[in-house]
C-alpha positions in Angstrom: -2.5 20.4 69.5 -1.3 18.4 72.5 -4.1 18.5 75.1 -1.9 17.0 77.8 0.7 19.8 77.3 -2.0 22.4 77.6 -3.3 21.0 80.9 0.3 20.7 82.2 0.9 24.4 81.3 -2.3 25.4 83.1 -1.3 23.4 86.1 1.8 25.6 86.4 -0.4 28.6 87.2 -3.2 26.7 88.9 -2.1 23.7 91.0 -5.7 22.9 91.7 -6.6 22.4 88.1 -7.2 18.6 88.5 -9.4 19.2 91.5 -11.4 21.6 89.5 -11.7 19.1 86.7 -12.4 16.3 89.3 -14.2 13.5 87.5 -12.9 14.7 84.1 -9.4 13.8 85.2 -9.8 10.1 84.5 -11.5 10.9 81.2 -8.3 12.8 80.1 -6.2 9.8 81.0 -8.3 7.5 78.9 -8.2 9.7 75.7 -7.0 8.0 72.7 -6.2 9.3 69.2 -9.9 9.3 68.2 -10.9 11.3 71.3 -8.0 13.8 70.8 -9.3 14.5 67.3 -12.5 15.8 68.8 -10.8 17.5 71.7 -10.8 21.1 70.4 -14.6 21.3 70.3 -14.9 19.9 73.8 -12.0 21.8 75.4 -13.8 25.0 75.9 -16.8 23.3 77.5 -14.6 21.3 79.9 -12.7 24.3 81.2 -15.7 26.5 81.4 -17.4 23.9 83.6 -14.3 23.4 85.7 -13.7 27.1 86.3 -17.3 28.3 86.4 -16.7 31.1 83.9 -14.2 32.2 81.2 -11.7 35.0 81.7 -13.5 38.3 80.7 -10.6 39.4 78.4 -10.5 36.0 76.7 -14.2 35.9 76.3 -14.1 39.3 74.7 -11.6 38.2 72.1 -13.5 35.0 71.4 -16.8 36.9 70.9 -14.9 39.3 68.6 -13.8 36.2 66.6 -17.3 34.8 66.8 -18.8 37.9 65.2 -16.5 37.5 62.2 -17.2 33.8 61.9 -21.0 34.5 62.0 -20.5 37.0 59.2 -18.5 34.6 57.0 -20.6 31.6 57.7 -23.9 33.2 56.7 -22.3 34.9 53.7 -21.3 31.6 52.2 -24.6 29.9 53.1 -26.5 32.6 51.3 -24.1 32.5 48.3 -24.4 28.8 47.9 -28.2 29.1 48.2 -28.4 31.7 45.4 -29.3 29.8 42.2 -26.7 30.1 39.4 -24.4 32.5 41.3 -21.3 30.3 41.9 -19.9 28.6 38.8 -19.8 24.8 39.0 -16.0 24.8 38.8 -15.7 26.8 42.1 -18.8 25.6 43.9 -17.1 22.7 45.7 -14.4 25.0 47.0 -16.9 27.5 48.4 -19.0 24.7 49.9 -16.0 23.4 51.8 -15.1 26.9 53.1 -18.7 27.2 54.2 -18.4 24.0 56.2 -15.2 25.3 57.8 -16.8 28.5 58.8 -19.8 26.7 60.3 -17.4 24.6 62.4 -15.6 27.7 63.5 -18.9 29.1 64.7 -19.8 25.9 66.5 -16.4 25.7 68.2 -16.4 29.3 69.4 -19.9 29.0 70.7 -19.0 25.9 72.6 -15.9 27.5 74.1 -17.8 30.6 75.2 -20.9 28.8 76.5 -23.4 31.2 78.0 -21.1 34.1 77.3 -21.4 33.7 73.5 -23.1 36.6 71.7 -26.1 35.9 69.6 -25.8 36.1 65.8 -26.7 39.6 64.6 -28.6 40.5 61.5 -26.3 41.2 58.5 -26.5 43.4 55.5 -24.2 41.9 52.9 -24.7 44.8 50.5 -22.7 46.8 53.1 -25.2 49.6 53.2 -25.6 49.6 49.4 -21.9 49.2 48.4 -22.4 45.7 47.1 -26.0 45.7 45.9 -25.5 42.7 43.5 -23.5 40.6 45.9 -25.8 37.6 45.5 -26.6 38.0 41.8 -23.2 38.9 40.4 -20.4 36.3 40.9 -17.7 38.9 40.4 -19.0 41.0 43.3 -19.6 37.9 45.5 -16.0 36.7 45.0 -14.6 40.2 45.6 -16.5 40.4 48.9 -15.4 36.9 49.8 -11.8 38.0 49.4 -12.3 41.1 51.5 -13.9 39.1 54.3 -11.2 36.4 54.3 -8.3 38.8 54.1 -9.8 40.8 56.9 -10.4 37.7 59.0 -6.7 36.6 58.7 -5.4 40.0 59.8 -8.1 40.3 62.6 -7.1 36.9 64.2 -3.4 38.0 64.0 -4.2 41.3 65.7 -5.8 39.6 68.7 -3.0 37.0 69.3 -1.3 39.2 71.9 -4.5 39.3 74.0 -4.4 35.5 74.3 -0.8 35.0 75.3 -0.4 32.6 78.2 -3.7 30.9 77.5 -4.6 27.6 75.8 -7.0 29.5 73.7 -4.1 31.0 71.7 -3.2 27.6 70.2 -6.8 27.0 69.2 -7.2 30.5 67.7 -4.1 30.0 65.6 -5.5 26.8 64.3 -8.5 28.8 62.9 -6.2 31.6 61.7 -4.1 29.4 59.4 -7.3 27.9 57.9 -8.7 31.4 57.3 -5.4 32.2 55.5 -5.9 29.1 53.2 -9.5 30.3 52.5 -8.1 33.8 51.5 -5.5 32.3 49.2 -8.2 30.1 47.5 -10.5 33.0 46.9 -7.6 35.2 45.7 -6.5 32.6 43.2 -9.9 32.0 41.6 -10.1 35.8 41.2 -6.9 35.7 39.2 -4.9 37.3 42.0 -1.7 36.1 43.8 -2.4 34.0 46.8 -0.9 36.7 49.0 -1.5 40.4 49.4 0.6 42.6 47.2 1.1 46.1 48.7 -2.1 47.6 49.9 -4.1 47.3 46.6 -6.1 44.3 47.8 -6.0 42.7 44.4 -8.8 44.5 42.4 -11.4 44.8 45.2 -13.9 47.7 45.2 -12.4 51.0 46.4 -14.7 50.9 49.4 -12.6 48.0 50.7 -9.4 49.9 50.8 -9.4 50.0 54.6 -9.1 46.2 54.7 -5.6 46.5 53.3 -4.3 49.5 55.2 -0.7 49.1 56.2 0.0 46.1 54.0 2.6 48.0 52.0 4.8 48.2 55.0 8.5 47.4 54.2 9.9 47.4 57.7 9.7 44.4 59.9 11.0 43.9 63.5 13.2 47.0 63.2 14.7 45.9 59.8 13.8 48.1 56.8 13.9 47.0 53.2 17.6 47.9 52.7 18.6 45.5 55.4 16.7 42.6 53.7 18.3 43.1 50.3 18.5 46.3 48.2 17.7 44.3 45.1 14.1 43.5 46.3 11.3 45.8 45.3 9.0 47.4 47.9 6.2 45.0 46.7 8.4 41.9 47.2 9.3 42.9 50.7 5.8 44.0 51.7 4.1 40.8 50.4 6.5 38.6 52.3 4.8 39.7 55.6 1.3 40.2 56.7 0.3 43.1 59.0 -2.3 43.0 61.7 -5.6 44.8 61.9 -6.6 46.3 65.2 -9.9 45.6 66.8 -11.0 49.2 66.0 -10.0 48.8 62.4 -11.9 45.5 62.1 -15.0 46.9 63.7 -15.0 49.8 61.3 -14.7 47.4 58.4 -17.4 45.1 59.7 -19.9 47.8 60.8 -21.4 48.4 57.3 -22.3 44.6 57.1 -24.3 44.9 60.3 -28.0 45.4 59.8 
């Protein structure tokens, strides 16, 4: 992320941006590499203070993302706290993912400020569908895959709502990390690192909605035949990821809300 390019872009639509930032202007000029490394976390706070409030539409998208990050962060915290649940060989990986999710929560809360929603109570059994989620590692890993695959598609689905804002760059930075999480979980479950068709990779049937549309073989007006007739439907569909709409994600997440 180039912070100066972001500010320059904003200046094109708001010539008074520097006046709004007033004393912070000199601070930006003094930023070095070390400061820029910490810039993503501070960016939301700076602009919220400069503009008084965030755009309602952007805040709505960020709170939608925050809900998912709350869900994932608490899920991994509880999983790591469950004695004997996660095998030693995979514990370090899940611990690192947990740290990432906690940082995503912290970032989104910082960006939203007073507009951030409070963390709700969660039911990780999903209304009884995963009763042994924190006692059976197979169930835990399957739910982890479902949450991560859903998160990737959910971020992608909201990208259009963030066009023209600096927040899009930051959301995409989280999106790519969520994709890495999903690949990690899929691999340790013996699955391919990417989604094949819409089977989800041996997840419970109740999670089928998480993979709806992933068997699509048409992209950007090109169908499978225009890619190469020799490719199977599975090969074409797994080369692209589909979005999940907000309505689809809410339907998926609702059983996890207490």
